[in-house]
N, C-alpha and C positions, 0 to 999 in steps of 0.2 A: 775805426769804428764806424759802422754804417747807421744812418738814421732811417727809422721806419716806425710805423704806428704800432704800439703795443698797448692794449687795453688790459686793465686789471679788474677782475670780478671778485668781489668779496663773497666768500662762501662760509667762513666760520671765524671764530676768534683766534688770535695768534697762539693761544695756549693749546689749541687742539693739534697743531703741528701737521699740516698737509705735507705729505712726503711722496708716496708713489702716485702715479696717474696713468690711466689707460683709457682707450676708446672702447666702449663696450659694444656688443653685438646689437644693442638697441639704439645705437647712435649717441648715447649719453656719455659723459665723462664720469669715470669712477676713480675715487681717490682713497688712499689710506690716510687716516688721521692718527699719526704715530703716538702722540702723547695722550690723546683722548681714548685710544683703543677702539676706534670706530671706523666705519666705511661710509663714504659720502657719494651720492649720485648727483650730478649737475646736468639738468636738461638744457636743451638749446635755448630756451627762454630765460635761463639763469636761475630757475627755481632749484632749490637744494633739498635733498632728503638725506637723513643720517640714520645709521643703524649701529647699535653697540656690537662690537666684535671681540668680545673677551675682556673688555675693560682696559684701563690704563696699563696694567701689567702685561697685556698681550703684545704691545708694541708692533702693530701691523706695519710692514715696510713696503713691499712691492706687490702690485696687483697686475694681473694679466688676464685677457680673455681665454677661456678654456675651449676644448674641442666639443663641449657639451652644451654650449650656449649660455654658460654661467661665467662668473668672474671668480678667479682663484687668487689667494693672496697669502703671503708668509706672515706668521705671527712669531716674531723673533724673541719675544719675551717669555712665551710659555710653550715653545717648541711644538707648534701646530701649523698645519696648512688649512686655511679657511676657504670655504666655498660659499658664494652668495649668488642666488638666482636673480634675474633682473626684476623680480617682484619683491625681493628682499628676504626670501627664505634662505636660511643659513644652515650649514653643517661644518664640521671640522674633523680633520684627521690628525691623530696624535703621532708625533715623531719620537724617536729615541731621545731621552733626556740629554740636554747639553748640545743639541744640534745647532741651535741659533740660526734658523733659516733666514736668508736675505733675499736674493734674487729668485725669480720663478718665471717659467716660460712653458708654453705648450710645445711639447717635443714632436719629433717627426713620427713617433710611434703611437700617437693618440693618448699619451699620458702627460702629466705635468712633471717638470724637472725643476729642482731647486738647488741652491747653493747652501751648504752647511758651513756657516762662518766659523763656528766653534768646534766642529767635529772633523775637519779635513775630509769632508765627503761632498759628493754630488748625489742627490737622491732623486728617486722616481716615485710618483704617486699616481696610481691608476685612477680613473674616474669612479671606480667602486671602492676606493680607499686603501688598496694594497700598497705597502711601502717597501721599497728595496733601496739599498745604498751601494754606491761605488766609492771605495776608499781611494783617496788621492795619494800618490806616491811621495808627497811632500808634507813634512810636519810643520804645523804653524802657518799654513798657507793662507788662511783667512779668505776662503772662497767667498766671493762677493756677489757678482751678477752673472746671469746665464743668458744665452741666446741660442735659438735653434738655427743651426747652420744649414746650408743648401746641400749637405753631404750626408744626410741621415745621421747626424751627430749633434751633440750639444756642446757649446763652447763656453768656457767659464773663466772669469778673471780671478787670479790668485793674488790678492792685494799685497800680502806680506811676503809671498814667495817671488814677487816681481815677475810674473809669468802669466801666460795664457794656456789653459788646458783644453784639450779636445777629448770629450768622453763619448765613445761610440755607444749605440744602443745595446751593443753586446758587452758593455762594461770595460772595453779596452781604453786605456788612458795614455795620452801623449802630452808632454809638457814642453812649451816653447818659452824659454827665457827671453825677457825684453832686452833690447840693446842698451837702454838707459838704466843705470843703476838707481835703485830707490824710486822708481817711477810710480809705484803703487796704483796699478790699474783698478778701475771700478766698473763703470758702465760699459756694456758691450751690446752690439746689435748687428744682425746680418744685413749686408748690402745686397744690391741687385746684381752685382758683378762677380758673384762667387767668391766673395771675401767678407771679412767682418771688420767693422769699425769699433774702436774702443777708446776710452779716455784715461789719461794718466793724471790722477789728482795731485800727486806730489811733484811731478815734473812739469806740469802746465803744458801738456802736449796731447794731441789726438794721434792715435795710431791706427794702422790698418794691417790685418794679417790675412794672407792668402791661405787657401786650403792646404797647401804644402808647407806652411809655416814661415813663409817669407814675410818679414815685418818692415813696415815703413813708419816713420814717426814725423809729425809735423808740429813744430813749436807754435804755441799761441802767441798773439801779440803781447798778452799779459801773462807771463810765466807763473805769476802768483795767483791766478784766477781760480785754481782748484776745480777743474772740470769734474762733474759728478755723474750725470746720467746722459745717455745718448740714444737716439732713435734714427733709423734710416729714413730717407725720403724716397720719392718715386723717381729720382733722376740719378741715383747712384751715389749721392752724398749723404750727409747726416746732420741732424740738429743736436745740440748738446747744451747743458746748463753749466754756467760758471758760478759755482756756489759762493766763492769769496769775491768774485769780480762783479757780481750783481748784473750779469748779462746772460743773454741767450746767444749761442754761437752757431755758425754753420760752416761745414767743410764740404767743398765740392769734390768731384771725382779726381781732380788734378792735385788736391791737397791745399787749395786756396781756402783761407779762413776769413770769414766776416763775423763781426760781433755786433750785438744790438743791446743797448743799455736799457735796463728796466726802469720804469718811471719812478718807483719808490726806492730810496736808498735802503741798503741792508735787507733786501727782500729774502735772501737765502733761497734761491731756486734749487729744487731737488729733482723730482721726476719730470719726464717730458714725454709727450706723445704727439703724433701727427694723425689727423683725421683723414678720411678718404678724400675730402675735397682739398687737402694740402694745408689746412690751417694747423698751426703749431700751438700747443698748450703746455704750460709748465706749472707745477705745483710750487707755491711760495710759502715759506714758513710763517709769513706774516698773516696767513689766513686767506690768501687770495689765490686765484688762478690767473696767470698771464696768458693773453691771447695775442698771438702774432700772426698776421696774414702776409706771407711772402709776396 
């Protein structure tokens, strides 16, 4: 375990449940508050503003910058995709009942793509609100997170199917099973080297998949750490959260893993983002944001 300075910024009470986090086009941090059903914005000076986003039943999970200068987020509790402009103006797109959207990302075609946890789908939402779905060829897959690949496709973790799926913008799907049984992949992110990094929450490993489906896996020092979210860095590696390990981890392009202990025990880190200047921020269920400067 490596020692480094991590600061924690209090943004809300623990009951609100900070979960997803993204760097907005305005340079601020944007978070989902899953239990409160809200969206929060954190400025560089630490000031916080919050907006209702469907209420507690909406369960907003993942937030991402869209192609239109707004932030888009999944509402897993009421089957909607939310949109919030940087001034706080909101709208929402209704999805088919029972979708249970989780991950979301701006795709290579100028639309938003999401993972349907409960519907075995990967969906597409255009910026004008049109919804289309791609049916996955695996039942009970529990599609979790999505990333835009460098190959004009969207890549998705299939948590219960123990696989990674590639979904082309034409709707073609290819599924790649993981070498480790029961690994339960969650977070996924596109790297700079024409591959994608992902984390295996049940196996305690970081994985990398090439565009032709070749998979490498790297065990973490703590196999019980339950890695959850992952985001690429500018050097070909990635940063990830260890939900049960109370750490932030880093994997370099060679597969070397370093971990950084969070100051507060049982912080439950979830989402993670890297800002343009290389700073790392993670959302903590304690109501804080952790700030790590590499």
